[in-house]
mmCIF entry with sequence, helices, sheets and N, C-alpha, C, O atoms, coordinates in Angstrom:
data_MODEL
# 
_entry.id   MODEL 
# 
_entity.id                         1 
_entity.type                       polymer 
_entity.pdbx_number_of_molecules   1 
# 
_entity_poly.entity_id                      1 
_entity_poly.type                           'polypeptide(L)' 
_entity_poly.nstd_linkage                   no 
_entity_poly.nstd_monomer                   no 
_entity_poly.pdbx_seq_one_letter_code       MKEDLDQRIRLLELEVEKIKEENKRSGHSWLWAFVPILALLIPIAAILRDTFN 
_entity_poly.pdbx_seq_one_letter_code_can   MKEDLDQRIRLLELEVEKIKEENKRSGHSWLWAFVPILALLIPIAAILRDTFN 
_entity_poly.pdbx_strand_id                 A 
# 
loop_
_entity_poly_seq.entity_id 
_entity_poly_seq.num 
_entity_poly_seq.mon_id 
_entity_poly_seq.hetero 
1 1  MET n 
1 2  LYS n 
1 3  GLU n 
1 4  ASP n 
1 5  LEU n 
1 6  ASP n 
1 7  GLN n 
1 8  ARG n 
1 9  ILE n 
1 10 ARG n 
1 11 LEU n 
1 12 LEU n 
1 13 GLU n 
1 14 LEU n 
1 15 GLU n 
1 16 VAL n 
1 17 GLU n 
1 18 LYS n 
1 19 ILE n 
1 20 LYS n 
1 21 GLU n 
1 22 GLU n 
1 23 ASN n 
1 24 LYS n 
1 25 ARG n 
1 26 SER n 
1 27 GLY n 
1 28 HIS n 
1 29 SER n 
1 30 TRP n 
1 31 LEU n 
1 32 TRP n 
1 33 ALA n 
1 34 PHE n 
1 35 VAL n 
1 36 PRO n 
1 37 ILE n 
1 38 LEU n 
1 39 ALA n 
1 40 LEU n 
1 41 LEU n 
1 42 ILE n 
1 43 PRO n 
1 44 ILE n 
1 45 ALA n 
1 46 ALA n 
1 47 ILE n 
1 48 LEU n 
1 49 ARG n 
1 50 ASP n 
1 51 THR n 
1 52 PHE n 
1 53 ASN n 
# 
_struct_asym.id          A 
_struct_asym.entity_id   1 
# 
loop_
_struct_conf.conf_type_id 
_struct_conf.id 
_struct_conf.pdbx_PDB_helix_id 
_struct_conf.beg_label_comp_id 
_struct_conf.beg_label_asym_id 
_struct_conf.beg_label_seq_id 
_struct_conf.pdbx_beg_PDB_ins_code 
_struct_conf.end_label_comp_id 
_struct_conf.end_label_asym_id 
_struct_conf.end_label_seq_id 
_struct_conf.pdbx_end_PDB_ins_code 
_struct_conf.beg_auth_comp_id 
_struct_conf.beg_auth_asym_id 
_struct_conf.beg_auth_seq_id 
_struct_conf.end_auth_comp_id 
_struct_conf.end_auth_asym_id 
_struct_conf.end_auth_seq_id 
_struct_conf.pdbx_PDB_helix_class 
_struct_conf.details 
_struct_conf.pdbx_PDB_helix_length 
HELX_P HELX_P1 AA1 LYS A 2  ? ARG A 25 ? LYS A 2  ARG A 25 1 ? 24 
HELX_P HELX_P2 AA2 SER A 29 ? PHE A 52 ? SER A 29 PHE A 52 1 ? 24 
# 
_struct_conf_type.id          HELX_P 
_struct_conf_type.criteria    ? 
_struct_conf_type.reference   ? 
# 
loop_
_atom_site.group_PDB 
_atom_site.id 
_atom_site.type_symbol 
_atom_site.label_atom_id 
_atom_site.label_alt_id 
_atom_site.label_comp_id 
_atom_site.label_asym_id 
_atom_site.label_entity_id 
_atom_site.label_seq_id 
_atom_site.pdbx_PDB_ins_code 
_atom_site.Cartn_x 
_atom_site.Cartn_y 
_atom_site.Cartn_z 
_atom_site.occupancy 
_atom_site.B_iso_or_equiv 
_atom_site.pdbx_formal_charge 
_atom_site.auth_seq_id 
_atom_site.auth_comp_id 
_atom_site.auth_asym_id 
_atom_site.auth_atom_id 
_atom_site.pdbx_PDB_model_num 
ATOM 1   N N  . MET A 1 1  ? -9.631 -23.921 -45.332 1.00 0.00 ? 1  MET A N  1 
ATOM 2   C CA . MET A 1 1  ? -9.475 -22.737 -44.498 1.00 0.00 ? 1  MET A CA 1 
ATOM 3   C C  . MET A 1 1  ? -8.655 -23.075 -43.244 1.00 0.00 ? 1  MET A C  1 
ATOM 4   O O  . MET A 1 1  ? -7.712 -22.362 -42.900 1.00 0.00 ? 1  MET A O  1 
ATOM 5   N N  . LYS A 1 2  ? -9.022 -24.156 -42.575 1.00 0.00 ? 2  LYS A N  1 
ATOM 6   C CA . LYS A 1 2  ? -8.297 -24.555 -41.363 1.00 0.00 ? 2  LYS A CA 1 
ATOM 7   C C  . LYS A 1 2  ? -6.862 -24.943 -41.695 1.00 0.00 ? 2  LYS A C  1 
ATOM 8   O O  . LYS A 1 2  ? -5.944 -24.642 -40.932 1.00 0.00 ? 2  LYS A O  1 
ATOM 9   N N  . GLU A 1 3  ? -6.663 -25.609 -42.827 1.00 0.00 ? 3  GLU A N  1 
ATOM 10  C CA . GLU A 1 3  ? -5.310 -25.994 -43.231 1.00 0.00 ? 3  GLU A CA 1 
ATOM 11  C C  . GLU A 1 3  ? -4.451 -24.762 -43.493 1.00 0.00 ? 3  GLU A C  1 
ATOM 12  O O  . GLU A 1 3  ? -3.268 -24.733 -43.153 1.00 0.00 ? 3  GLU A O  1 
ATOM 13  N N  . ASP A 1 4  ? -5.060 -23.747 -44.099 1.00 0.00 ? 4  ASP A N  1 
ATOM 14  C CA . ASP A 1 4  ? -4.329 -22.505 -44.370 1.00 0.00 ? 4  ASP A CA 1 
ATOM 15  C C  . ASP A 1 4  ? -3.890 -21.840 -43.064 1.00 0.00 ? 4  ASP A C  1 
ATOM 16  O O  . ASP A 1 4  ? -2.761 -21.364 -42.948 1.00 0.00 ? 4  ASP A O  1 
ATOM 17  N N  . LEU A 1 5  ? -4.794 -21.812 -42.089 1.00 0.00 ? 5  LEU A N  1 
ATOM 18  C CA . LEU A 1 5  ? -4.446 -21.230 -40.795 1.00 0.00 ? 5  LEU A CA 1 
ATOM 19  C C  . LEU A 1 5  ? -3.368 -22.048 -40.099 1.00 0.00 ? 5  LEU A C  1 
ATOM 20  O O  . LEU A 1 5  ? -2.463 -21.488 -39.480 1.00 0.00 ? 5  LEU A O  1 
ATOM 21  N N  . ASP A 1 6  ? -3.461 -23.369 -40.198 1.00 0.00 ? 6  ASP A N  1 
ATOM 22  C CA . ASP A 1 6  ? -2.438 -24.229 -39.600 1.00 0.00 ? 6  ASP A CA 1 
ATOM 23  C C  . ASP A 1 6  ? -1.075 -23.978 -40.233 1.00 0.00 ? 6  ASP A C  1 
ATOM 24  O O  . ASP A 1 6  ? -0.057 -23.957 -39.541 1.00 0.00 ? 6  ASP A O  1 
ATOM 25  N N  . GLN A 1 7  ? -1.058 -23.787 -41.549 1.00 0.00 ? 7  GLN A N  1 
ATOM 26  C CA . GLN A 1 7  ? 0.204  -23.511 -42.238 1.00 0.00 ? 7  GLN A CA 1 
ATOM 27  C C  . GLN A 1 7  ? 0.788  -22.172 -41.787 1.00 0.00 ? 7  GLN A C  1 
ATOM 28  O O  . GLN A 1 7  ? 1.994  -22.058 -41.564 1.00 0.00 ? 7  GLN A O  1 
ATOM 29  N N  . ARG A 1 8  ? -0.061 -21.176 -41.656 1.00 0.00 ? 8  ARG A N  1 
ATOM 30  C CA . ARG A 1 8  ? 0.412  -19.858 -41.219 1.00 0.00 ? 8  ARG A CA 1 
ATOM 31  C C  . ARG A 1 8  ? 0.953  -19.914 -39.794 1.00 0.00 ? 8  ARG A C  1 
ATOM 32  O O  . ARG A 1 8  ? 1.980  -19.310 -39.485 1.00 0.00 ? 8  ARG A O  1 
ATOM 33  N N  . ILE A 1 9  ? 0.251  -20.643 -38.934 1.00 0.00 ? 9  ILE A N  1 
ATOM 34  C CA . ILE A 1 9  ? 0.715  -20.780 -37.553 1.00 0.00 ? 9  ILE A CA 1 
ATOM 35  C C  . ILE A 1 9  ? 2.067  -21.470 -37.519 1.00 0.00 ? 9  ILE A C  1 
ATOM 36  O O  . ILE A 1 9  ? 2.966  -21.043 -36.795 1.00 0.00 ? 9  ILE A O  1 
ATOM 37  N N  . ARG A 1 10 ? 2.216  -22.529 -38.294 1.00 0.00 ? 10 ARG A N  1 
ATOM 38  C CA . ARG A 1 10 ? 3.483  -23.263 -38.324 1.00 0.00 ? 10 ARG A CA 1 
ATOM 39  C C  . ARG A 1 10 ? 4.611  -22.374 -38.854 1.00 0.00 ? 10 ARG A C  1 
ATOM 40  O O  . ARG A 1 10 ? 5.729  -22.412 -38.340 1.00 0.00 ? 10 ARG A O  1 
ATOM 41  N N  . LEU A 1 11 ? 4.316  -21.581 -39.874 1.00 0.00 ? 11 LEU A N  1 
ATOM 42  C CA . LEU A 1 11 ? 5.317  -20.667 -40.428 1.00 0.00 ? 11 LEU A CA 1 
ATOM 43  C C  . LEU A 1 11 ? 5.759  -19.642 -39.381 1.00 0.00 ? 11 LEU A C  1 
ATOM 44  O O  . LEU A 1 11 ? 6.947  -19.344 -39.257 1.00 0.00 ? 11 LEU A O  1 
ATOM 45  N N  . LEU A 1 12 ? 4.800  -19.110 -38.636 1.00 0.00 ? 12 LEU A N  1 
ATOM 46  C CA . LEU A 1 12 ? 5.140  -18.155 -37.585 1.00 0.00 ? 12 LEU A CA 1 
ATOM 47  C C  . LEU A 1 12 ? 5.966  -18.816 -36.487 1.00 0.00 ? 12 LEU A C  1 
ATOM 48  O O  . LEU A 1 12 ? 6.895  -18.207 -35.957 1.00 0.00 ? 12 LEU A O  1 
ATOM 49  N N  . GLU A 1 13 ? 5.632  -20.059 -36.144 1.00 0.00 ? 13 GLU A N  1 
ATOM 50  C CA . GLU A 1 13 ? 6.417  -20.781 -35.137 1.00 0.00 ? 13 GLU A CA 1 
ATOM 51  C C  . GLU A 1 13 ? 7.855  -20.972 -35.602 1.00 0.00 ? 13 GLU A C  1 
ATOM 52  O O  . GLU A 1 13 ? 8.791  -20.837 -34.814 1.00 0.00 ? 13 GLU A O  1 
ATOM 53  N N  . LEU A 1 14 ? 8.029  -21.285 -36.879 1.00 0.00 ? 14 LEU A N  1 
ATOM 54  C CA . LEU A 1 14 ? 9.378  -21.456 -37.415 1.00 0.00 ? 14 LEU A CA 1 
ATOM 55  C C  . LEU A 1 14 ? 10.153 -20.140 -37.394 1.00 0.00 ? 14 LEU A C  1 
ATOM 56  O O  . LEU A 1 14 ? 11.347 -20.122 -37.097 1.00 0.00 ? 14 LEU A O  1 
ATOM 57  N N  . GLU A 1 15 ? 9.472  -19.047 -37.709 1.00 0.00 ? 15 GLU A N  1 
ATOM 58  C CA . GLU A 1 15 ? 10.134 -17.744 -37.683 1.00 0.00 ? 15 GLU A CA 1 
ATOM 59  C C  . GLU A 1 15 ? 10.548 -17.367 -36.262 1.00 0.00 ? 15 GLU A C  1 
ATOM 60  O O  . GLU A 1 15 ? 11.623 -16.806 -36.051 1.00 0.00 ? 15 GLU A O  1 
ATOM 61  N N  . VAL A 1 16 ? 9.691  -17.676 -35.292 1.00 0.00 ? 16 VAL A N  1 
ATOM 62  C CA . VAL A 1 16 ? 10.027 -17.393 -33.895 1.00 0.00 ? 16 VAL A CA 1 
ATOM 63  C C  . VAL A 1 16 ? 11.243 -18.210 -33.471 1.00 0.00 ? 16 VAL A C  1 
ATOM 64  O O  . VAL A 1 16 ? 12.134 -17.691 -32.799 1.00 0.00 ? 16 VAL A O  1 
ATOM 65  N N  . GLU A 1 17 ? 11.284 -19.476 -33.857 1.00 0.00 ? 17 GLU A N  1 
ATOM 66  C CA . GLU A 1 17 ? 12.434 -20.321 -33.523 1.00 0.00 ? 17 GLU A CA 1 
ATOM 67  C C  . GLU A 1 17 ? 13.712 -19.778 -34.165 1.00 0.00 ? 17 GLU A C  1 
ATOM 68  O O  . GLU A 1 17 ? 14.778 -19.789 -33.548 1.00 0.00 ? 17 GLU A O  1 
ATOM 69  N N  . LYS A 1 18 ? 13.596 -19.306 -35.399 1.00 0.00 ? 18 LYS A N  1 
ATOM 70  C CA . LYS A 1 18 ? 14.756 -18.739 -36.095 1.00 0.00 ? 18 LYS A CA 1 
ATOM 71  C C  . LYS A 1 18 ? 15.265 -17.493 -35.368 1.00 0.00 ? 18 LYS A C  1 
ATOM 72  O O  . LYS A 1 18 ? 16.471 -17.316 -35.201 1.00 0.00 ? 18 LYS A O  1 
ATOM 73  N N  . ILE A 1 19 ? 14.349 -16.641 -34.942 1.00 0.00 ? 19 ILE A N  1 
ATOM 74  C CA . ILE A 1 19 ? 14.734 -15.429 -34.219 1.00 0.00 ? 19 ILE A CA 1 
ATOM 75  C C  . ILE A 1 19 ? 15.384 -15.784 -32.887 1.00 0.00 ? 19 ILE A C  1 
ATOM 76  O O  . ILE A 1 19 ? 16.362 -15.154 -32.484 1.00 0.00 ? 19 ILE A O  1 
ATOM 77  N N  . LYS A 1 20 ? 14.846 -16.788 -32.204 1.00 0.00 ? 20 LYS A N  1 
ATOM 78  C CA . LYS A 1 20 ? 15.439 -17.224 -30.929 1.00 0.00 ? 20 LYS A CA 1 
ATOM 79  C C  . LYS A 1 20 ? 16.863 -17.717 -31.137 1.00 0.00 ? 20 LYS A C  1 
ATOM 80  O O  . LYS A 1 20 ? 17.749 -17.410 -30.340 1.00 0.00 ? 20 LYS A O  1 
ATOM 81  N N  . GLU A 1 21 ? 17.089 -18.479 -32.203 1.00 0.00 ? 21 GLU A N  1 
ATOM 82  C CA . GLU A 1 21 ? 18.440 -18.977 -32.486 1.00 0.00 ? 21 GLU A CA 1 
ATOM 83  C C  . GLU A 1 21 ? 19.391 -17.826 -32.786 1.00 0.00 ? 21 GLU A C  1 
ATOM 84  O O  . GLU A 1 21 ? 20.536 -17.831 -32.335 1.00 0.00 ? 21 GLU A O  1 
ATOM 85  N N  . GLU A 1 22 ? 18.922 -16.838 -33.547 1.00 0.00 ? 22 GLU A N  1 
ATOM 86  C CA . GLU A 1 22 ? 19.764 -15.684 -33.861 1.00 0.00 ? 22 GLU A CA 1 
ATOM 87  C C  . GLU A 1 22 ? 20.097 -14.902 -32.598 1.00 0.00 ? 22 GLU A C  1 
ATOM 88  O O  . GLU A 1 22 ? 21.208 -14.391 -32.457 1.00 0.00 ? 22 GLU A O  1 
ATOM 89  N N  . ASN A 1 23 ? 19.145 -14.806 -31.686 1.00 0.00 ? 23 ASN A N  1 
ATOM 90  C CA . ASN A 1 23 ? 19.391 -14.073 -30.443 1.00 0.00 ? 23 ASN A CA 1 
ATOM 91  C C  . ASN A 1 23 ? 20.367 -14.807 -29.545 1.00 0.00 ? 23 ASN A C  1 
ATOM 92  O O  . ASN A 1 23 ? 21.121 -14.171 -28.809 1.00 0.00 ? 23 ASN A O  1 
ATOM 93  N N  . LYS A 1 24 ? 20.370 -16.118 -29.587 1.00 0.00 ? 24 LYS A N  1 
ATOM 94  C CA . LYS A 1 24 ? 21.320 -16.879 -28.779 1.00 0.00 ? 24 LYS A CA 1 
ATOM 95  C C  . LYS A 1 24 ? 22.748 -16.612 -29.238 1.00 0.00 ? 24 LYS A C  1 
ATOM 96  O O  . LYS A 1 24 ? 23.668 -16.551 -28.423 1.00 0.00 ? 24 LYS A O  1 
ATOM 97  N N  . ARG A 1 25 ? 22.927 -16.455 -30.540 1.00 0.00 ? 25 ARG A N  1 
ATOM 98  C CA . ARG A 1 25 ? 24.259 -16.237 -31.092 1.00 0.00 ? 25 ARG A CA 1 
ATOM 99  C C  . ARG A 1 25 ? 24.675 -14.776 -31.028 1.00 0.00 ? 25 ARG A C  1 
ATOM 100 O O  . ARG A 1 25 ? 25.838 -14.452 -31.270 1.00 0.00 ? 25 ARG A O  1 
ATOM 101 N N  . SER A 1 26 ? 23.755 -13.907 -30.711 1.00 0.00 ? 26 SER A N  1 
ATOM 102 C CA . SER A 1 26 ? 24.038 -12.473 -30.720 1.00 0.00 ? 26 SER A CA 1 
ATOM 103 C C  . SER A 1 26 ? 24.981 -12.094 -29.588 1.00 0.00 ? 26 SER A C  1 
ATOM 104 O O  . SER A 1 26 ? 24.825 -12.543 -28.452 1.00 0.00 ? 26 SER A O  1 
ATOM 105 N N  . GLY A 1 27 ? 25.953 -11.269 -29.915 1.00 0.00 ? 27 GLY A N  1 
ATOM 106 C CA . GLY A 1 27 ? 26.887 -10.790 -28.910 1.00 0.00 ? 27 GLY A CA 1 
ATOM 107 C C  . GLY A 1 27 ? 26.464 -9.467  -28.305 1.00 0.00 ? 27 GLY A C  1 
ATOM 108 O O  . GLY A 1 27 ? 27.228 -8.859  -27.555 1.00 0.00 ? 27 GLY A O  1 
ATOM 109 N N  . HIS A 1 28 ? 25.274 -9.013  -28.615 1.00 0.00 ? 28 HIS A N  1 
ATOM 110 C CA . HIS A 1 28 ? 24.812 -7.706  -28.158 1.00 0.00 ? 28 HIS A CA 1 
ATOM 111 C C  . HIS A 1 28 ? 23.901 -7.797  -26.940 1.00 0.00 ? 28 HIS A C  1 
ATOM 112 O O  . HIS A 1 28 ? 23.145 -6.866  -26.664 1.00 0.00 ? 28 HIS A O  1 
ATOM 113 N N  . SER A 1 29 ? 23.962 -8.896  -26.218 1.00 0.00 ? 29 SER A N  1 
ATOM 114 C CA . SER A 1 29 ? 23.077 -9.041  -25.064 1.00 0.00 ? 29 SER A CA 1 
ATOM 115 C C  . SER A 1 29 ? 23.425 -8.047  -23.961 1.00 0.00 ? 29 SER A C  1 
ATOM 116 O O  . SER A 1 29 ? 22.553 -7.669  -23.178 1.00 0.00 ? 29 SER A O  1 
ATOM 117 N N  . TRP A 1 30 ? 24.690 -7.614  -23.884 1.00 0.00 ? 30 TRP A N  1 
ATOM 118 C CA . TRP A 1 30 ? 25.079 -6.623  -22.881 1.00 0.00 ? 30 TRP A CA 1 
ATOM 119 C C  . TRP A 1 30 ? 24.351 -5.308  -23.107 1.00 0.00 ? 30 TRP A C  1 
ATOM 120 O O  . TRP A 1 30 ? 24.094 -4.562  -22.162 1.00 0.00 ? 30 TRP A O  1 
ATOM 121 N N  . LEU A 1 31 ? 24.015 -5.024  -24.377 1.00 0.00 ? 31 LEU A N  1 
ATOM 122 C CA . LEU A 1 31 ? 23.343 -3.773  -24.704 1.00 0.00 ? 31 LEU A CA 1 
ATOM 123 C C  . LEU A 1 31 ? 21.973 -3.698  -24.042 1.00 0.00 ? 31 LEU A C  1 
ATOM 124 O O  . LEU A 1 31 ? 21.546 -2.627  -23.612 1.00 0.00 ? 31 LEU A O  1 
ATOM 125 N N  . TRP A 1 32 ? 21.281 -4.841  -23.960 1.00 0.00 ? 32 TRP A N  1 
ATOM 126 C CA . TRP A 1 32 ? 19.940 -4.852  -23.372 1.00 0.00 ? 32 TRP A CA 1 
ATOM 127 C C  . TRP A 1 32 ? 19.995 -4.660  -21.862 1.00 0.00 ? 32 TRP A C  1 
ATOM 128 O O  . TRP A 1 32 ? 18.979 -4.327  -21.253 1.00 0.00 ? 32 TRP A O  1 
ATOM 129 N N  . ALA A 1 33 ? 21.143 -4.860  -21.249 1.00 0.00 ? 33 ALA A N  1 
ATOM 130 C CA . ALA A 1 33 ? 21.306 -4.550  -19.827 1.00 0.00 ? 33 ALA A CA 1 
ATOM 131 C C  . ALA A 1 33 ? 21.763 -3.100  -19.649 1.00 0.00 ? 33 ALA A C  1 
ATOM 132 O O  . ALA A 1 33 ? 21.398 -2.453  -18.667 1.00 0.00 ? 33 ALA A O  1 
ATOM 133 N N  . PHE A 1 34 ? 22.545 -2.598  -20.577 1.00 0.00 ? 34 PHE A N  1 
ATOM 134 C CA . PHE A 1 34 ? 23.116 -1.258  -20.464 1.00 0.00 ? 34 PHE A CA 1 
ATOM 135 C C  . PHE A 1 34 ? 22.075 -0.168  -20.697 1.00 0.00 ? 34 PHE A C  1 
ATOM 136 O O  . PHE A 1 34 ? 22.077 0.846   -19.999 1.00 0.00 ? 34 PHE A O  1 
ATOM 137 N N  . VAL A 1 35 ? 21.196 -0.364  -21.659 1.00 0.00 ? 35 VAL A N  1 
ATOM 138 C CA . VAL A 1 35 ? 20.220 0.669   -22.024 1.00 0.00 ? 35 VAL A CA 1 
ATOM 139 C C  . VAL A 1 35 ? 19.280 1.012   -20.863 1.00 0.00 ? 35 VAL A C  1 
ATOM 140 O O  . VAL A 1 35 ? 19.094 2.198   -20.586 1.00 0.00 ? 35 VAL A O  1 
ATOM 141 N N  . PRO A 1 36 ? 18.674 0.033   -20.165 1.00 0.00 ? 36 PRO A N  1 
ATOM 142 C CA . PRO A 1 36 ? 17.810 0.420   -19.032 1.00 0.00 ? 36 PRO A CA 1 
ATOM 143 C C  . PRO A 1 36 ? 18.577 1.102   -17.901 1.00 0.00 ? 36 PRO A C  1 
ATOM 144 O O  . PRO A 1 36 ? 18.051 2.003   -17.248 1.00 0.00 ? 36 PRO A O  1 
ATOM 145 N N  . ILE A 1 37 ? 19.820 0.675   -17.668 1.00 0.00 ? 37 ILE A N  1 
ATOM 146 C CA . ILE A 1 37 ? 20.626 1.319   -16.630 1.00 0.00 ? 37 ILE A CA 1 
ATOM 147 C C  . ILE A 1 37 ? 20.885 2.773   -17.007 1.00 0.00 ? 37 ILE A C  1 
ATOM 148 O O  . ILE A 1 37 ? 20.782 3.667   -16.167 1.00 0.00 ? 37 ILE A O  1 
ATOM 149 N N  . LEU A 1 38 ? 21.216 3.001   -18.255 1.00 0.00 ? 38 LEU A N  1 
ATOM 150 C CA . LEU A 1 38 ? 21.438 4.368   -18.725 1.00 0.00 ? 38 LEU A CA 1 
ATOM 151 C C  . LEU A 1 38 ? 20.157 5.190   -18.602 1.00 0.00 ? 38 LEU A C  1 
ATOM 152 O O  . LEU A 1 38 ? 20.201 6.360   -18.222 1.00 0.00 ? 38 LEU A O  1 
ATOM 153 N N  . ALA A 1 39 ? 19.028 4.583   -18.920 1.00 0.00 ? 39 ALA A N  1 
ATOM 154 C CA . ALA A 1 39 ? 17.749 5.287   -18.822 1.00 0.00 ? 39 ALA A CA 1 
ATOM 155 C C  . ALA A 1 39 ? 17.439 5.675   -17.376 1.00 0.00 ? 39 ALA A C  1 
ATOM 156 O O  . ALA A 1 39 ? 16.775 6.684   -17.139 1.00 0.00 ? 39 ALA A O  1 
ATOM 157 N N  . LEU A 1 40 ? 17.906 4.896   -16.419 1.00 0.00 ? 40 LEU A N  1 
ATOM 158 C CA . LEU A 1 40 ? 17.706 5.248   -15.011 1.00 0.00 ? 40 LEU A CA 1 
ATOM 159 C C  . LEU A 1 40 ? 18.703 6.300   -14.537 1.00 0.00 ? 40 LEU A C  1 
ATOM 160 O O  . LEU A 1 40 ? 18.379 7.112   -13.671 1.00 0.00 ? 40 LEU A O  1 
ATOM 161 N N  . LEU A 1 41 ? 19.901 6.292   -15.091 1.00 0.00 ? 41 LEU A N  1 
ATOM 162 C CA . LEU A 1 41 ? 20.933 7.225   -14.640 1.00 0.00 ? 41 LEU A CA 1 
ATOM 163 C C  . LEU A 1 41 ? 20.688 8.657   -15.118 1.00 0.00 ? 41 LEU A C  1 
ATOM 164 O O  . LEU A 1 41 ? 21.093 9.606   -14.446 1.00 0.00 ? 41 LEU A O  1 
ATOM 165 N N  . ILE A 1 42 ? 20.042 8.824   -16.247 1.00 0.00 ? 42 ILE A N  1 
ATOM 166 C CA . ILE A 1 42 ? 19.815 10.173  -16.787 1.00 0.00 ? 42 ILE A CA 1 
ATOM 167 C C  . ILE A 1 42 ? 18.952 11.016  -15.837 1.00 0.00 ? 42 ILE A C  1 
ATOM 168 O O  . ILE A 1 42 ? 19.345 12.141  -15.527 1.00 0.00 ? 42 ILE A O  1 
ATOM 169 N N  . PRO A 1 43 ? 17.792 10.528  -15.358 1.00 0.00 ? 43 PRO A N  1 
ATOM 170 C CA . PRO A 1 43 ? 17.020 11.357  -14.415 1.00 0.00 ? 43 PRO A CA 1 
ATOM 171 C C  . PRO A 1 43 ? 17.745 11.579  -13.086 1.00 0.00 ? 43 PRO A C  1 
ATOM 172 O O  . PRO A 1 43 ? 17.624 12.644  -12.481 1.00 0.00 ? 43 PRO A O  1 
ATOM 173 N N  . ILE A 1 44 ? 18.499 10.572  -12.632 1.00 0.00 ? 44 ILE A N  1 
ATOM 174 C CA . ILE A 1 44 ? 19.252 10.732  -11.387 1.00 0.00 ? 44 ILE A CA 1 
ATOM 175 C C  . ILE A 1 44 ? 20.306 11.819  -11.552 1.00 0.00 ? 44 ILE A C  1 
ATOM 176 O O  . ILE A 1 44 ? 20.498 12.643  -10.658 1.00 0.00 ? 44 ILE A O  1 
ATOM 177 N N  . ALA A 1 45 ? 20.988 11.823  -12.691 1.00 0.00 ? 45 ALA A N  1 
ATOM 178 C CA . ALA A 1 45 ? 21.990 12.860  -12.957 1.00 0.00 ? 45 ALA A CA 1 
ATOM 179 C C  . ALA A 1 45 ? 21.339 14.239  -13.018 1.00 0.00 ? 45 ALA A C  1 
ATOM 180 O O  . ALA A 1 45 ? 21.914 15.215  -12.537 1.00 0.00 ? 45 ALA A O  1 
ATOM 181 N N  . ALA A 1 46 ? 20.154 14.329  -13.600 1.00 0.00 ? 46 ALA A N  1 
ATOM 182 C CA . ALA A 1 46 ? 19.459 15.614  -13.677 1.00 0.00 ? 46 ALA A CA 1 
ATOM 183 C C  . ALA A 1 46 ? 19.061 16.103  -12.289 1.00 0.00 ? 46 ALA A C  1 
ATOM 184 O O  . ALA A 1 46 ? 19.177 17.293  -11.996 1.00 0.00 ? 46 ALA A O  1 
ATOM 185 N N  . ILE A 1 47 ? 18.597 15.200  -11.437 1.00 0.00 ? 47 ILE A N  1 
ATOM 186 C CA . ILE A 1 47 ? 18.227 15.580  -10.068 1.00 0.00 ? 47 ILE A CA 1 
ATOM 187 C C  . ILE A 1 47 ? 19.455 16.062  -9.302  1.00 0.00 ? 47 ILE A C  1 
ATOM 188 O O  . ILE A 1 47 ? 19.399 17.073  -8.603  1.00 0.00 ? 47 ILE A O  1 
ATOM 189 N N  . LEU A 1 48 ? 20.562 15.338  -9.435  1.00 0.00 ? 48 LEU A N  1 
ATOM 190 C CA . LEU A 1 48 ? 21.794 15.743  -8.751  1.00 0.00 ? 48 LEU A CA 1 
ATOM 191 C C  . LEU A 1 48 ? 22.295 17.090  -9.257  1.00 0.00 ? 48 LEU A C  1 
ATOM 192 O O  . LEU A 1 48 ? 22.762 17.919  -8.475  1.00 0.00 ? 48 LEU A O  1 
ATOM 193 N N  . ARG A 1 49 ? 22.198 17.304  -10.560 1.00 0.00 ? 49 ARG A N  1 
ATOM 194 C CA . ARG A 1 49 ? 22.638 18.583  -11.128 1.00 0.00 ? 49 ARG A CA 1 
ATOM 195 C C  . ARG A 1 49 ? 21.793 19.724  -10.572 1.00 0.00 ? 49 ARG A C  1 
ATOM 196 O O  . ARG A 1 49 ? 22.322 20.772  -10.201 1.00 0.00 ? 49 ARG A O  1 
ATOM 197 N N  . ASP A 1 50 ? 20.476 19.516  -10.517 1.00 0.00 ? 50 ASP A N  1 
ATOM 198 C CA . ASP A 1 50 ? 19.597 20.564  -9.991  1.00 0.00 ? 50 ASP A CA 1 
ATOM 199 C C  . ASP A 1 50 ? 19.819 20.782  -8.499  1.00 0.00 ? 50 ASP A C  1 
ATOM 200 O O  . ASP A 1 50 ? 19.687 21.904  -8.010  1.00 0.00 ? 50 ASP A O  1 
ATOM 201 N N  . THR A 1 51 ? 20.152 19.732  -7.782  1.00 0.00 ? 51 THR A N  1 
ATOM 202 C CA . THR A 1 51 ? 20.359 19.838  -6.336  1.00 0.00 ? 51 THR A CA 1 
ATOM 203 C C  . THR A 1 51 ? 21.619 20.627  -6.010  1.00 0.00 ? 51 THR A C  1 
ATOM 204 O O  . THR A 1 51 ? 21.613 21.453  -5.097  1.00 0.00 ? 51 THR A O  1 
ATOM 205 N N  . PHE A 1 52 ? 22.685 20.385  -6.736  1.00 0.00 ? 52 PHE A N  1 
ATOM 206 C CA . PHE A 1 52 ? 23.969 20.995  -6.399  1.00 0.00 ? 52 PHE A CA 1 
ATOM 207 C C  . PHE A 1 52 ? 24.268 22.266  -7.181  1.00 0.00 ? 52 PHE A C  1 
ATOM 208 O O  . PHE A 1 52 ? 25.364 22.811  -7.056  1.00 0.00 ? 52 PHE A O  1 
ATOM 209 N N  . ASN A 1 53 ? 23.338 22.749  -7.973  1.00 0.00 ? 53 ASN A N  1 
ATOM 210 C CA . ASN A 1 53 ? 23.559 24.010  -8.707  1.00 0.00 ? 53 ASN A CA 1 
ATOM 211 C C  . ASN A 1 53 ? 22.848 25.149  -8.076  1.00 0.00 ? 53 ASN A C  1 
ATOM 212 O O  . ASN A 1 53 ? 22.929 26.276  -8.566  1.00 0.00 ? 53 ASN A O  1 
# 
C-alpha cells in the first residue's frame, strides 16, 4: 500500500516537472500578463463611459 502511494507521488512529481519544462519553453507568457490588465481595464472603461455620457 505504501509503495503504491510512493509510486503515485513520484509519478505526480514527474508530471509537475514536465509541465514546468513545457511552461519554460512556452512563448505565451505575455498572455498571462495581458489578461489581468485587460480584466482591470474593462470596468475602468465602463466607469469612464458612464461618467462622460
